[in-house]
C-alpha positions as YAML, in Angstrom:
chain: A
units: angstrom
residues:
- id: 1
  name: MET
  ca: [0.58, -1.47, -17.44]
- id: 2
  name: HIS
  ca: [0.26, -1.27, -14.03]
- id: 3
  name: ARG
  ca: [0.75, -3.75, -11.31]
- id: 4
  name: LEU
  ca: [-2.92, -3.99, -10.50]
- id: 5
  name: GLU
  ca: [-3.87, -4.42, -14.06]
- id: 6
  name: GLU
  ca: [-1.22, -7.24, -14.38]
- id: 7
  name: ALA
  ca: [-2.49, -8.64, -10.91]
- id: 8
  name: ILE
  ca: [-6.06, -8.78, -12.47]
- id: 9
  name: GLN
  ca: [-5.41, -9.86, -15.79]
- id: 10
  name: LEU
  ca: [-3.06, -13.11, -14.09]
- id: 11
  name: THR
  ca: [-6.02, -13.51, -11.62]
- id: 12
  name: GLU
  ca: [-8.48, -14.07, -14.65]
- id: 13
  name: ALA
  ca: [-5.85, -16.13, -16.71]
- id: 14
  name: ILE
  ca: [-5.07, -18.67, -14.41]
- id: 15
  name: HIS
  ca: [-8.67, -18.65, -12.81]
- id: 16
  name: LEU
  ca: [-8.00, -18.44, -9.17]
- id: 17
  name: THR
  ca: [-10.53, -19.62, -6.83]
- id: 18
  name: ASP
  ca: [-11.98, -17.03, -4.23]
- id: 19
  name: GLU
  ca: [-10.12, -18.79, -1.46]
- id: 20
  name: GLN
  ca: [-6.87, -18.32, -3.73]
- id: 21
  name: LYS
  ca: [-7.39, -14.89, -4.24]
- id: 22
  name: THR
  ca: [-7.86, -14.32, -0.64]
- id: 23
  name: LYS
  ca: [-4.69, -16.08, 0.69]
- id: 24
  name: ILE
  ca: [-2.44, -14.47, -2.41]
- id: 25
  name: GLY
  ca: [-3.79, -11.18, -1.34]
- id: 26
  name: ALA
  ca: [-3.07, -11.83, 2.26]
- id: 27
  name: LEU
  ca: [0.91, -12.66, 1.20]
- id: 28
  name: THR
  ca: [1.27, -10.03, -1.03]
- id: 29
  name: LYS
  ca: [-0.19, -7.39, 1.59]
- id: 30
  name: LYS
  ca: [2.38, -8.93, 3.96]
- id: 31
  name: GLN
  ca: [5.11, -8.41, 1.61]
- id: 32
  name: CYS
  ca: [4.24, -5.06, 0.57]
- id: 33
  name: GLU
  ca: [4.54, -4.06, 4.35]
- id: 34
  name: GLU
  ca: [7.85, -5.78, 4.85]
- id: 35
  name: SER
  ca: [9.23, -4.06, 1.92]
- id: 36
  name: HIS
  ca: [8.03, -0.86, 3.11]
- id: 37
  name: ALA
  ca: [9.54, -1.47, 6.64]
- id: 38
  name: LEU
  ca: [12.91, -2.37, 5.04]
- id: 39
  name: CYS
  ca: [12.79, 0.71, 2.91]
- id: 40
  name: THR
  ca: [12.17, 2.86, 6.15]
- id: 41
  name: GLN
  ca: [15.15, 0.89, 7.84]
- id: 42
  name: ALA
  ca: [17.40, 1.89, 4.88]
- id: 43
  name: HIS
  ca: [16.50, 5.57, 4.70]
- id: 44
  name: GLU
  ca: [17.39, 5.78, 8.49]
- id: 45
  name: ALA
  ca: [20.90, 3.76, 7.89]
- id: 46
  name: HIS
  ca: [21.26, 6.49, 5.40]
- id: 47
  name: LYS
  ca: [20.50, 9.37, 7.25]
- id: 48
  name: ALA
  ca: [22.65, 7.92, 10.16]
- id: 49
  name: THR
  ca: [25.68, 7.54, 7.94]
- id: 50
  name: HIS
  ca: [25.35, 10.82, 6.26]
- id: 51
  name: ALA
  ca: [24.99, 12.58, 9.84]
- id: 52
  name: GLN
  ca: [28.42, 10.73, 10.65]
- id: 53
  name: ILE
  ca: [30.20, 11.77, 7.41]
- id: 54
  name: LEU
  ca: [29.18, 15.48, 8.11]
- id: 55
  name: ALA
  ca: [30.66, 14.87, 11.79]
- id: 56
  name: LEU
  ca: [34.13, 14.29, 10.15]
- id: 57
  name: LEU
  ca: [34.16, 17.24, 7.66]
- id: 58
  name: THR
  ca: [35.36, 20.65, 8.35]
- id: 59
  name: PRO
  ca: [32.63, 23.48, 8.05]
- id: 60
  name: ASP
  ca: [33.92, 24.48, 4.84]
- id: 61
  name: GLN
  ca: [33.69, 21.08, 3.44]
- id: 62
  name: GLN
  ca: [30.13, 20.45, 4.77]
- id: 63
  name: GLN
  ca: [28.88, 23.65, 3.02]
- id: 64
  name: LYS
  ca: [30.57, 22.24, -0.10]
- id: 65
  name: LEU
  ca: [28.78, 18.83, 0.33]
- id: 66
  name: HIS
  ca: [25.47, 20.63, 0.72]
- id: 67
  name: ALA
  ca: [25.66, 22.75, -2.31]
- id: 68
  name: LEU
  ca: [26.58, 19.53, -4.24]
- id: 69
  name: GLU
  ca: [23.82, 17.75, -2.61]
- id: 70
  name: ILE
  ca: [21.52, 20.64, -3.64]
- id: 71
  name: ALA
  ca: [22.76, 20.68, -7.17]
- id: 72
  name: GLY
  ca: [21.77, 17.11, -7.45]
...
């Protein structure tokens, strides 16, 4: 079941008022935006660390690392 379906079922099961639905919707939207921002920050930190690591490697080591990253 998807999160949206779960939210709809929960809303119906506990009989939220329109005011509660509005307030909960605003809270969940804010949480989603904050989570997205944190994810973006983590991604940028990962990229920066990766660049720093690459700078410490020899060209041969960089090529090997790149090949391993592509191979997954």
